[in-house]
C-alpha positions as CSV (number, residue, x, y, z in Angstrom):
1,M,44.5,163.7,74.6
2,I,44.8,161.4,77.6
3,R,43.3,158.4,75.5
4,T,45.9,159.0,72.8
5,T,48.8,159.0,75.2
6,T,47.5,155.8,76.9
7,S,47.1,154.1,73.5
8,L,50.6,155.1,72.4
9,N,52.2,153.8,75.7
10,K,50.4,150.4,75.2
11,T,51.6,150.1,71.6
12,L,55.3,150.9,72.7
13,H,54.9,148.4,75.6
14,V,53.7,145.6,73.3
15,S,56.4,146.4,70.7
16,L,59.0,146.2,73.5
17,L,57.8,142.9,74.8
18,K,57.8,141.5,71.4
19,H,61.5,142.6,70.8
20,T,62.5,141.1,74.2
21,S,60.8,137.9,73.4
22,H,62.6,137.8,70.1
23,L,66.1,138.3,71.6
24,R,65.4,135.6,74.2
25,S,64.4,133.1,71.6
26,R,67.7,133.7,69.9
27,A,70.1,134.0,72.8
28,I,73.0,131.3,73.2
29,F,76.0,131.4,75.3
30,L,79.6,131.7,74.0
31,P,83.0,131.6,75.6
32,C,84.4,135.2,75.9
33,S,87.9,134.5,77.1
34,T,90.5,131.9,77.3
35,Q,89.2,131.1,80.9
36,N,85.9,130.0,79.3
37,T,83.7,132.6,81.1
38,C,80.6,133.3,79.2
39,Y,78.3,136.1,77.7
40,T,75.0,136.0,75.8
41,T,74.6,137.1,72.4
42,T,71.9,137.2,69.9
43,T,72.4,134.5,67.0
44,N,70.8,131.4,66.1
45,S,71.8,130.5,62.5
46,S,73.9,127.5,61.8
47,N,76.6,129.7,60.1
48,D,76.8,131.8,63.3
49,I,77.2,128.8,65.5
50,T,80.0,127.5,63.2
51,S,81.6,130.8,63.5
52,N,81.3,130.9,67.2
53,N,82.8,127.4,67.5
54,N,85.8,128.8,65.5
55,N,86.0,131.6,67.9
56,N,86.6,129.0,70.7
57,N,90.0,128.6,69.1
58,R,91.0,132.1,68.9
59,G,92.4,132.5,72.4
60,T,96.1,132.5,73.3
61,K,97.8,129.3,71.8
62,F,100.8,127.9,73.6
63,K,103.0,126.1,71.1
64,P,104.9,123.3,72.9
65,I,108.7,123.3,72.4
66,I,109.7,120.1,70.6
67,A,113.2,119.0,71.3
68,P,115.3,119.4,68.2
69,T,117.2,116.4,66.7
70,L,120.9,116.1,66.4
71,G,120.5,116.8,62.8
72,D,118.5,120.0,63.4
73,L,121.1,121.4,65.8
74,P,124.0,122.6,63.3
75,K,121.5,124.6,61.4
76,L,119.8,126.1,64.5
77,Y,123.3,127.0,66.0
78,K,124.3,128.6,62.8
79,E,121.2,130.8,62.8
80,L,121.6,131.6,66.4
81,S,125.3,132.6,65.8
82,K,124.2,135.0,62.9
83,A,126.6,133.2,60.6
84,K,126.6,135.9,57.9
85,L,127.4,138.7,60.3
86,A,130.0,136.4,62.0
87,A,131.7,135.7,58.8
88,L,131.9,139.4,58.0
89,V,133.5,140.1,61.5
90,A,135.8,137.2,61.1
91,L,137.0,138.8,57.7
92,T,138.0,142.0,59.5
93,T,139.9,139.9,62.1
94,M,141.8,138.2,59.1
95,G,142.4,141.5,57.6
96,G,144.0,142.7,60.8
97,F,146.1,139.6,60.9
98,A,147.2,140.0,57.3
99,M,148.2,143.7,57.8
100,A,150.2,143.1,60.9
101,P,154.1,143.0,60.4
102,G,155.8,139.7,60.6
103,A,155.5,136.2,59.0
104,I,152.3,134.7,58.3
105,D,151.8,131.6,60.5
106,I,149.0,129.6,58.9
107,S,148.1,127.8,62.2
108,S,148.0,131.0,64.2
109,L,145.7,132.4,61.6
110,F,143.6,129.4,61.9
111,Y,143.2,129.4,65.8
112,T,142.8,133.2,65.6
113,T,139.8,132.9,63.2
114,V,138.2,130.0,65.0
115,G,138.6,131.6,68.5
116,T,137.2,135.0,67.2
117,S,134.3,133.3,65.5
118,L,133.4,131.5,68.8
119,C,133.4,134.8,70.6
120,I,131.3,136.3,68.0
121,A,128.8,133.4,68.2
122,S,128.8,133.7,72.0
123,A,128.1,137.5,71.9
124,N,125.2,137.0,69.3
125,S,123.6,134.0,71.2
126,I,123.6,135.9,74.6
127,N,122.2,139.0,73.0
128,Q,119.2,137.1,71.4
129,W,118.7,135.4,74.8
130,I,118.5,138.8,76.5
131,E,116.1,140.3,73.7
132,I,113.6,137.5,73.4
133,P,110.7,139.6,74.6
134,Y,111.8,142.5,72.2
135,D,112.6,140.6,69.2
136,A,109.0,139.2,69.3
137,Q,107.6,142.6,68.8
138,M,109.7,143.4,65.6
139,L,108.9,142.1,62.2
140,R,112.5,141.5,61.3
141,T,113.5,139.5,64.4
142,R,110.3,137.9,65.6
143,N,111.1,134.6,63.7
144,R,114.6,134.1,65.2
145,V,115.5,130.8,66.8
146,L,114.7,131.5,70.4
147,G,111.7,133.8,69.5
148,R,109.9,131.1,67.5
149,R,110.8,128.5,70.1
150,A,113.0,126.2,68.1
151,L,115.4,126.1,71.0
152,T,114.7,126.9,74.7
153,P,116.0,130.1,76.2
154,I,118.3,128.1,78.5
155,H,119.6,126.1,75.6
156,G,120.5,129.2,73.7
157,F,122.1,130.9,76.8
158,N,124.2,127.7,77.5
159,F,125.3,127.7,73.9
160,G,126.5,131.3,74.2
161,I,128.4,130.5,77.4
162,L,130.1,127.4,76.0
163,T,131.1,129.2,72.8
164,G,132.4,132.2,74.7
165,A,134.5,130.0,77.0
166,A,135.8,127.9,74.0
167,G,136.7,130.9,72.0
168,V,138.6,132.8,74.9
169,T,140.3,129.5,75.8
170,T,141.4,128.8,72.3
171,L,142.8,132.4,71.9
172,A,144.5,132.3,75.2
173,T,146.2,128.8,74.7
174,M,146.8,128.8,70.9
175,V,147.4,132.4,70.0
176,N,148.3,134.7,73.1
177,P,146.6,136.2,76.3
178,L,146.3,139.7,74.9
179,T,144.1,138.6,72.0
180,A,142.1,136.4,74.4
181,A,141.5,139.4,76.7
182,L,140.2,141.5,73.7
183,G,138.0,138.6,72.8
184,A,136.5,138.3,76.4
185,A,136.0,142.1,76.6
186,N,134.3,142.3,73.3
187,I,131.7,139.7,74.5
188,L,131.0,141.6,77.7
189,L,130.9,145.0,75.9
190,Y,128.3,143.6,73.4
191,T,126.1,141.7,76.0
192,A,126.5,143.7,79.3
193,I,126.8,147.2,78.0
194,Y,125.6,147.6,74.2
195,T,122.5,145.4,74.5
196,P,120.9,147.0,77.6
197,M,122.0,150.4,76.4
198,K,119.9,150.0,73.2
199,R,116.8,150.6,75.3
200,A,118.3,153.5,77.3
201,S,120.3,155.9,75.1
202,I,121.2,156.6,71.5
203,A,124.8,156.3,72.8
204,N,124.4,152.5,72.2
205,T,125.4,153.2,68.6
206,W,128.8,154.4,69.6
207,A,129.3,151.4,72.0
208,G,128.3,149.0,69.3
209,A,130.9,150.8,66.9
210,I,133.6,150.0,69.5
211,V,132.6,146.3,69.4
212,G,132.9,146.3,65.6
213,G,136.4,148.0,65.8
214,I,138.1,145.4,68.2
215,P,138.2,142.3,65.8
216,P,140.8,143.8,63.4
217,M,142.9,144.8,66.5
218,M,142.7,141.1,67.6
219,G,143.9,140.0,64.3
220,W,146.9,142.4,64.6
221,T,147.7,141.4,68.2
222,A,147.6,137.7,67.2
223,V,150.7,138.4,65.1
224,T,152.5,141.1,67.3
225,N,151.2,140.4,70.8
226,A,151.1,144.3,71.2
227,L,148.6,147.1,70.5
228,D,150.8,149.1,68.2
229,P,149.7,152.3,66.4
230,G,148.8,150.3,63.4
231,A,146.3,148.1,65.4
232,W,144.6,151.4,66.7
233,V,144.3,152.8,63.2
234,L,142.7,149.5,61.9
235,G,140.3,149.5,64.7
236,G,139.5,153.2,64.1
237,I,138.7,152.5,60.4
238,L,136.3,149.7,61.3
239,Y,134.9,151.9,64.1
240,A,134.1,154.8,61.8
241,W,132.7,152.3,59.1
242,Q,130.0,151.1,61.7
243,F,127.9,154.4,61.4
244,P,127.1,154.7,57.8
245,H,126.6,151.0,57.7
246,F,124.4,150.7,60.8
247,N,122.6,154.2,60.7
248,S,121.4,153.6,57.1
249,L,120.0,150.0,58.1
250,A,118.5,151.5,61.2
251,W,116.5,154.1,59.0
252,N,114.5,151.4,57.2
253,L,113.9,149.6,60.6
254,R,113.0,152.6,62.6
255,A,109.3,151.6,62.9
256,D,110.3,148.1,64.2
257,Y,112.9,149.7,66.7
258,S,110.2,152.1,67.9
259,K,107.7,149.4,68.4
260,A,110.2,147.4,70.6
261,G,111.3,150.5,72.6
262,Y,114.8,150.9,71.2
263,R,116.5,154.3,71.4
264,M,118.0,154.6,68.1
265,M,119.1,157.7,66.4
266,S,116.8,157.0,63.3
267,V,113.9,156.9,65.7
268,T,114.7,159.8,68.1
269,D,116.6,162.1,65.9
270,P,116.6,161.3,62.2
271,K,118.7,164.3,61.3
272,L,121.4,163.5,63.7
273,N,121.3,159.9,62.3
274,A,122.0,161.3,58.8
275,R,124.7,163.7,60.0
276,V,126.6,161.1,62.0
277,S,126.5,158.6,59.0
278,L,128.3,161.6,56.8
279,R,130.6,162.7,59.5
280,Y,132.1,159.2,60.1
281,S,132.1,158.4,56.3
282,V,134.4,161.6,55.9
283,A,136.5,160.3,58.7
284,M,137.3,157.1,56.8
285,V,139.7,159.3,54.5
286,P,142.2,160.5,57.0
287,L,142.0,157.0,59.0
288,C,143.1,155.3,55.8
289,L,145.9,157.9,55.1
290,G,147.0,156.9,58.5
291,L,148.1,153.5,57.3
292,T,150.2,155.1,54.8
293,Y,151.7,157.5,57.2
294,L,152.7,154.6,59.4
295,D,154.3,153.0,56.5
296,I,151.9,150.0,56.7
297,T,150.7,150.6,53.1
298,S,152.4,152.2,50.2
299,W,151.3,155.7,48.9
300,L,149.1,153.9,46.2
301,F,146.8,152.9,49.0
302,A,146.3,156.5,49.8
303,V,145.0,157.1,46.4
304,D,142.9,154.0,46.0
305,S,141.3,154.4,49.4
306,T,140.4,157.9,48.8
307,V,138.6,157.0,45.6
308,V,136.8,154.1,47.3
309,N,135.8,156.3,50.4
310,A,134.7,158.9,48.1
311,A,132.0,156.5,46.9
312,L,130.9,156.0,50.4
313,I,130.8,159.7,51.2
314,V,128.6,160.3,48.0
315,G,126.0,157.9,49.4
316,A,126.3,159.3,52.8
317,V,125.8,162.9,51.3
318,R,122.6,161.8,49.5
319,F,121.3,160.1,52.7
320,W,122.1,163.5,54.7
321,R,120.5,165.7,52.1
322,K,117.3,163.4,51.7
323,S,116.8,160.8,54.3
324,N,114.4,158.3,52.7
325,D,114.3,154.5,52.1
326,K,115.9,154.5,48.8
327,N,119.0,156.5,49.8
328,A,119.2,154.5,53.0
329,R,119.3,151.2,51.1
330,Q,121.8,152.5,48.6
331,L,124.2,153.7,51.5
332,F,123.7,150.3,53.3
333,F,124.5,148.1,50.4
334,G,127.3,150.5,49.4
335,S,128.8,150.0,52.8
336,V,128.7,146.2,52.5
337,V,130.6,146.4,49.3
338,H,133.0,149.1,50.5
339,L,134.5,147.1,53.5
340,P,135.9,144.1,51.5
341,V,137.0,146.2,48.8
342,L,139.0,148.4,51.3
343,L,140.4,145.4,53.1
344,A,141.6,143.8,49.8
345,L,143.2,147.2,48.9
346,M,145.1,147.3,52.2
347,M,146.6,143.9,51.6
348,I,147.4,144.7,48.0
349,H,149.3,147.7,49.0
350,K,150.8,146.5,52.2
351,I,154.6,147.3,52.6
352,N,156.2,144.0,53.5
353,Y,158.7,144.4,56.3
354,Q,158.7,140.8,57.2
355,T,162.6,140.5,57.1
356,E,163.2,143.5,59.2
357,Y,160.5,142.6,61.8
358,E,162.0,139.0,62.1
359,E,165.5,140.5,62.7
360,V,164.2,142.8,65.5
361,V,162.4,139.8,67.2
362,E,165.5,137.7,66.9
363,E,167.6,140.5,68.5
364,E,165.1,140.7,71.4
């Protein structure tokens, strides 16, 4: 029994020595980090050596920022300003301008649109500058101008400051101080309140809706230099429209928002997200009727707007009953079509009190 055990131990010892010798003969050194510290591994084939050489390049790569040429800047600034979104917001400003009582002054409309567009570009640029580290975590935003280092962060920030100053100055000197004050307030509301609130509370959606409701009020004040009831109703319509529009978009982006740490209703409370979309879709009906009540539009707008708003409500009901990607997309694209149609109907059914308004102004 003792001899058998001794023989077994010798056999195991010899086998272990052979295995250790085999490992030693095949050991090479490879870098294990970007600091080139090393460890040993067991490989010796030419294919493995080639693979290991490739691994040397798998560390963190720093992409140098190449200064854009003058020819590149217009395209980059357009992207930094979110030109498509800015165009939609500018459209609501022009809608507010068109709905205000009084003669249409083309030069005033031009300066209002330019000034508002510059304010929008400023808010969007500073927002992206603040959210660089968070945009990098989201599939939808990681390829933005500042995220992919097409422009330096300080370049993007300076662009935002300059466009904001230019926009507010244009509105103050070429339109009126009230409209300029609204433009400046909207920049601050978007960058200093809404943007940081996105990572703190779902109330950010309500703050963002206020940002969306101010541009048509700016269009109104550009004509009247006053915040009349009509301006507040127009602002209310755009405020309410933001919820079905944004909440349906946020539903399909909830994974990205969650990854970046954003506190959106679609992430924290999906049922509330759908209820709020429906609630404000329904609110569009009485708000539009308010324009008829104030004699800004004819009674035909009350009929037409109710039909258009009913279509939005149908999409919101479907999204509320069954929140899924399909219903969210349908509600989102429906809201994109809904807004310009509604604005067009407002202008078609506007009651023209131009003569009466001019007489009142002359008497004052």
